[in-house]
N, C-alpha and C positions, 0 to 999 in steps of 0.2 A: 927811239922811245926814251923818255926821261923817267927814271924810277926814283930818284932822290935829288933834292937840291939842298946844298949847304951854302949859306951866304948871310947877308945882312938884311934886316927888315928896312925897307926904304920907302915906306908909305903904306897906307891901307884905306879901304873903303868899307861899305856895308858888309860885303861878303867876299872880299878879295884883299890880297896883300901883294905888294911889289917886293920881290926878293932880288937883291943885287948879288949876282955871282960873278966876281971878277970883272965888274964894270958893265955886265949885261943884266938888264932888269927883266925878270920873269914875273908876269902877272899870274898869280895863283889864286884860284877860287877855293873856298872852304866853308865848312859849317860854322855856326855860331860858336860851337865848342872849340874848334880849331882856332878861330879868331881870338877867343878869350885866352887861349894857351900861348899865343904869340908873345915874345918879349917886346920891349919898347923899341921904337924906331932907332936904327943905328946899331942894334945888338944882333949877335949871331943867332942863327936858327938853322935847324936841320929838319926838313919835312919829307915824308914819304910822298911820292907823286904818282898819280894816275893820269896818263896822257890819253886824251880823247881826240881822235882825229876823224874829221869828216871832210868831204870835198871842199866845203866852203869855210871851214873853221878848224882851229887847233886850240884846244882848251887844256889847261893844267889844273888838276884838283889836288889840293894839299891836305895831308893828314898828319896828326901828331904821332902816330904809331903805325907800324905795319898791320897790326890787328884792325885798326880803324879803316885802313885802305882795303883790307880783305872784305870787311863788311860792306863797304861801298860797292865793290864788285858784285857781291852776292845780291845786294839790294837792286842794283842795276839790271840783274838777270831776271828779276820778277816782272811779269807782264804788267804794263801800266805804271811802272816806276821809272821815272827819268832822274836826271842829275839833281834837279831842284827838290824833288820829293825825298830822294836818298839823303841829301845834305840836310834837309829839314828834320828828318828822323834822327840823323847823327848829331844834330844840334841839341836835341832833347834827351837822347839816350846814349850812354857810353857803350862801348863794345860789350862790357860785362852785362849791362842792363838789357841790351839787345839779345844777347845769348840767352839770358834768363827768360825774356819775353817769348822768344821762339821755342825754347825748351818746354815752357809751360803752356804754350799756345795762347798767350795772353794778348789778344788783339786790342783790348782796351789800353794796354800799356803803349802799344805801337801807335794807336790812333791819337795819343796825346800830341803828336807832332802836327804843326799847322799844315793844313791841306791834305791830311791823310784821313779819309773816311773809313767807316767800318768795313766796307767791302775790300778796299785796298789792304787794310790791316789784316783782314782774314786771309787774303791771298798771300801776303808776305809770310805769315806764320805757317801756313799750309805748305807753301813751296820751299821754304828754307829749313823746315824742321829736321830734315835728314841731310842737309848740306853743311851745317856748322861743323868745323873741325872737332874731332873727338876730344883732343886735349883742351880746347877752349871750353867745350861743353862741360868737361869734368872739373876744370878749374873753377868755373862759375858755380857749379852745383856744390862744391866742397865748402861747406860752412866751417869745417874744422880747420879749415885751412886755407888760409893764407899759406899754410905749410905745404911743401911739395909732397909730403907723405900723405896728407889728407887728399890731395888731388890724385895721387897715384892709386889710392884705395878705391876712390869713386870711379876712376878710369877703368880699373880692372873689373869692378862689379858691372859697370855699364857695358863693357866689351863682352862679358860673359852672358848677360841677358840678351844682347843683340845677336850673339852667336847661337843662342837658343831659338832664334827666330822672331823675337819681339822687335817692333819698330823702335828706333832710338828715342823718339819723343815719348812713347809709352814707357819704355825702360827708365828714362830720366824721371818721369813723374812718379813711378813706383819707387825709385831709389830716394827721391826727395822725401817721400812719405816714410820710407824705411829708416832714413837717417833721423828724421824727426822722432820716430818711435824709439830707436835704439841709442841715440846720442852720437856725438861726434867721434867717440873713440871706438866705434864698432869696427869689427874686422871685415875683410872682403867677404869671407864665407857667410858671416851673419847678415851682411847687407844683401847678398844674393838670395839667401833663404827668405828674408823678410820681404825683399823685392818681389819674389815669386808669389808669396802670399798676397801681396797687394795686387798683383796682376791677375790672380784667380778671382 
């Protein structure tokens, strides 16, 4: 299995790029976002790769980050979502925007991708709301921060509410409202208390 390719961009098409690794050209498919992030032909690139093997085909999907590859795997696990739909979604939404859409169960945001109707968008947010890694969830929710401290506070508050028996998506919505009410400098304890009020 190929997990990463480092080489030179050696050509491209609508949704693929040829990556030359030591004289071997690998055809890598990707989203519009990945294609836009590629450097010019002849320049070095490093891509996270998801290898897709079937009896009759071997496909390589490229991503600008490990986070984007994780999202591709999550999306592919949703019933009715194939590689084409997953890449269309990733072409429109960044990993952070996807996390935000799933956290807030915003199916309209997901259905902005071409070929994604309301039913598929609903299924995506429903099936993935409890599968997004907690650290990613917290980092996206933390408006205070780009700072790791802001993310840490949100992560602790989120973990506390989940440990009390609330679903992560419910807890996330409550903490988003709590943060809006209390401001970015709120402590873990204050966020938990306000979050519980929101949940009541």
